[in-house]
C-alpha positions as CSV (number, residue, x, y, z in Angstrom):
1,M,0.3,16.4,17.7
2,T,3.4,14.4,16.4
3,T,3.3,10.6,15.9
4,K,6.4,8.7,15.9
5,R,6.6,5.7,13.6
6,S,9.6,3.3,14.5
7,T,8.4,0.6,11.9
8,S,8.8,1.0,8.0
9,A,7.7,-1.2,5.3
10,D,10.5,-3.3,3.6
11,F,8.2,-3.8,0.6
12,V,4.6,-3.6,-0.6
13,T,2.7,-5.7,-2.8
14,A,-0.8,-5.8,-4.1
15,F,-2.8,-8.3,-6.0
16,A,-6.3,-8.9,-6.9
17,T,-6.6,-12.5,-7.1
18,G,-5.2,-15.6,-5.4
19,W,-6.1,-14.5,-1.7
20,P,-8.7,-15.0,-0.4
21,E,-9.7,-17.5,-2.9
22,Q,-12.8,-16.9,-5.0
23,Q,-13.0,-13.4,-4.2
24,P,-12.2,-11.2,-7.4
25,D,-14.4,-8.3,-5.9
26,I,-11.5,-7.3,-3.6
27,M,-7.6,-6.2,-3.7
28,V,-5.3,-7.4,-1.1
29,L,-2.7,-5.1,0.0
30,S,0.3,-7.0,1.4
31,L,2.5,-5.0,3.7
32,T,5.6,-6.7,5.0
33,T,7.4,-5.1,8.0
34,Q,9.9,-6.1,10.6
35,K,7.1,-7.0,12.6
36,G,5.4,-9.6,9.9
37,V,3.3,-9.6,7.1
38,H,-0.1,-7.4,7.3
39,D,-2.7,-8.1,4.7
40,F,-5.8,-5.6,3.9
41,A,-8.7,-6.4,2.0
42,L,-9.8,-3.3,-0.2
43,N,-13.2,-3.0,-1.9
44,K,-12.9,-1.2,-5.5
45,E,-13.7,2.2,-4.2
46,Q,-11.0,1.9,-1.4
47,A,-8.3,0.7,-4.0
48,L,-9.3,3.8,-6.1
49,L,-8.9,6.2,-3.4
50,I,-5.7,4.9,-2.3
51,A,-4.3,4.7,-5.9
52,K,-5.3,8.5,-6.5
53,T,-3.9,9.6,-3.1
54,M,-0.6,7.8,-4.0
55,K,-0.4,9.3,-7.6
56,E,-1.1,12.7,-6.2
57,T,1.6,12.4,-3.6
58,A,4.1,10.9,-5.9
59,A,3.7,13.7,-8.3
60,R,4.7,16.2,-5.8
61,L,7.9,14.3,-4.9
62,A,11.1,16.2,-5.2
63,K,13.3,14.7,-8.1
64,P,16.0,12.4,-6.9
65,K,19.2,13.9,-5.8
66,T,22.2,13.0,-8.1
67,S,25.6,12.4,-6.4
């Protein structure tokens, strides 16, 4: 089964304080796409799992091509 994704992120930001107010126990991942801004609240375990997955995937990326 193949999933076609037609929307890509313009940029991604993540922060631990400021939104929602008074909740230092979560991290908010804010994803901006052509369809708007999508905020995801993550607890510590979720944030660490995402970070681990991103680090492992990034380590497997090919080196950038030089022209």
